[in-house]
C-alpha positions as CSV (number, residue, x, y, z in Angstrom):
1,X,-52.1,62.2,-3.4
2,X,-49.8,59.2,-2.7
3,X,-51.6,55.9,-3.7
4,X,-51.1,54.5,0.0
5,X,-52.6,57.8,1.5
6,X,-55.2,57.4,-0.9
7,X,-56.1,54.0,0.1
8,X,-56.1,55.0,3.8
9,X,-58.7,57.8,3.1
10,X,-60.9,55.5,1.1
11,X,-60.8,53.1,4.1
12,X,-61.7,55.9,6.5
13,X,-64.6,57.1,4.1
14,X,-66.0,53.7,4.0
15,X,-65.8,53.2,7.5
16,X,-67.8,56.5,8.3
17,X,-70.4,55.3,5.7
18,X,-70.7,51.9,7.7
19,X,-71.2,53.7,11.0
20,X,-67.6,54.0,12.2
21,X,-65.1,56.9,12.8
22,X,-63.2,58.5,10.0
23,X,-59.8,56.5,10.4
24,X,-58.1,54.2,8.0
25,X,-54.6,53.1,8.0
26,X,-52.3,51.2,5.5
27,X,-48.9,49.7,6.5
28,X,-46.5,49.5,3.6
29,X,-43.2,47.8,3.1
30,X,-41.1,48.0,-0.3
31,X,-44.1,49.6,-2.0
32,X,-46.5,46.7,-1.1
33,X,-49.4,47.1,1.2
34,X,-48.8,44.5,4.0
35,X,-51.8,45.3,6.2
36,X,-54.8,47.7,6.5
37,X,-57.1,48.6,9.3
38,X,-60.0,50.9,10.2
39,X,-61.3,51.9,13.5
40,X,-63.5,49.1,14.6
41,X,-64.7,50.4,17.9
42,X,-68.4,50.3,16.6
43,X,-68.1,46.7,15.8
44,X,-66.0,45.2,18.5
45,X,-66.3,47.5,21.4
46,X,-62.7,47.4,22.0
47,X,-61.1,50.7,22.7
48,X,-57.8,49.6,21.2
49,X,-59.4,48.8,18.0
50,X,-58.0,51.7,16.2
51,X,-57.0,51.6,12.5
52,X,-53.3,51.8,13.1
53,X,-53.3,49.2,15.9
54,X,-55.3,46.9,13.8
55,X,-52.9,47.1,10.7
56,X,-49.8,46.8,13.1
57,X,-51.4,43.6,14.7
58,X,-52.3,41.8,11.2
59,X,-48.8,42.5,9.9
60,X,-47.1,41.3,13.1
61,X,-49.3,38.2,13.2
62,X,-48.9,37.6,9.3
63,X,-45.0,37.9,9.5
64,X,-44.6,36.5,13.0
65,X,-42.5,39.4,14.3
66,X,-42.8,42.3,16.5
67,X,-40.2,44.5,14.7
68,X,-41.6,46.3,11.8
69,X,-38.5,48.2,10.9
70,X,-38.5,49.5,7.5
71,X,-42.4,49.6,7.3
72,X,-44.3,53.0,6.6
73,X,-47.7,53.8,8.1
74,X,-50.2,55.9,6.1
75,X,-53.0,57.1,8.2
76,X,-56.1,59.2,7.2
77,X,-55.8,61.1,10.6
78,X,-53.0,61.9,12.8
79,X,-52.2,59.0,15.2
80,X,-53.4,59.1,18.8
81,X,-50.9,58.8,21.6
82,X,-51.7,55.1,21.9
83,X,-51.2,54.4,18.2
84,X,-48.2,56.4,18.0
85,X,-46.6,54.6,21.1
86,X,-47.4,51.3,19.4
87,X,-45.5,52.6,16.2
88,X,-42.6,53.4,18.4
89,X,-42.6,50.0,20.0
90,X,-42.8,48.3,16.6
91,X,-39.9,50.4,15.2
92,X,-42.0,52.1,12.5
93,X,-40.1,55.4,11.7
94,X,-42.0,56.8,8.8
95,X,-45.5,57.8,9.3
96,X,-47.7,59.9,7.1
97,X,-51.1,61.3,7.9
98,X,-53.7,63.2,6.2
99,X,-55.7,65.2,8.7
100,X,-54.4,66.6,12.0
101,X,-55.6,66.2,15.6
102,X,-56.7,69.7,15.5
103,X,-59.0,68.9,12.4
104,X,-60.5,65.8,14.3
105,X,-61.1,68.1,17.5
106,X,-63.2,70.6,15.2
107,X,-65.5,67.8,14.2
108,X,-66.0,66.4,17.8
109,X,-63.2,63.7,17.9
110,X,-61.4,65.5,20.8
111,X,-59.9,62.6,22.9
112,X,-56.6,62.6,21.0
113,X,-55.8,66.4,21.7
114,X,-57.0,65.9,25.4
115,X,-54.6,62.8,25.9
116,X,-51.5,64.5,24.2
117,X,-52.1,67.4,26.6
118,X,-52.5,65.2,29.6
119,X,-49.1,63.5,28.6
120,X,-47.5,66.9,28.8
121,X,-48.4,67.2,32.4
122,X,-46.5,65.9,35.5
123,X,-48.1,62.6,36.8
124,X,-49.7,64.3,39.7
125,X,-51.4,67.0,37.7
126,X,-53.1,64.6,35.2
127,X,-57.0,63.8,35.2
128,X,-56.3,60.2,35.7
129,X,-54.6,59.2,39.1
130,X,-51.4,57.3,38.5
131,X,-49.4,56.0,41.6
132,X,-46.5,53.6,42.1
133,X,-47.0,50.9,44.5
134,X,-43.4,49.7,45.1
135,X,-43.0,45.8,45.2
136,X,-41.9,44.6,48.6
137,X,-39.0,42.4,47.5
138,X,-36.9,41.4,44.6
139,X,-38.4,37.7,44.4
140,X,-41.7,39.5,43.4
141,X,-40.0,41.5,40.6
142,X,-41.0,40.5,37.1
143,X,-38.4,42.9,35.9
144,X,-35.6,41.5,37.9
145,X,-36.7,38.1,36.5
146,X,-36.5,39.4,33.1
147,X,-33.0,41.2,33.7
148,X,-31.7,37.9,34.9
149,X,-32.4,36.1,31.8
């Protein structure tokens, strides 16, 4: 096993032993670990406290950048849709994971598979209701303001 994946798995195992979920992540650049994370949902009661997101936040804060091009993510489990989206936004192009969403589902961690399936559906077929409320005029448009900069 690759040393960085081994570290992600060690983090995940330690997290389970401390009452957390089996997820650890290691963010690497130039063969150096830049940041790590474990799911901290059981500690901070923050649904976004996933291992990969915490590693990304820590690296971005440390390096004072949002662009993590050239970084590689090693995760003990296949990233959920939220974490994968964050990696897209951060420009992380190389992602390795140990155990799949299907393996997570078999042990009762089925939210990721459910969400991946939901995202395949049209908006009006999803479990969560999501509807646009168009803004009344361009003076209210944050996007227009951004586009005019």
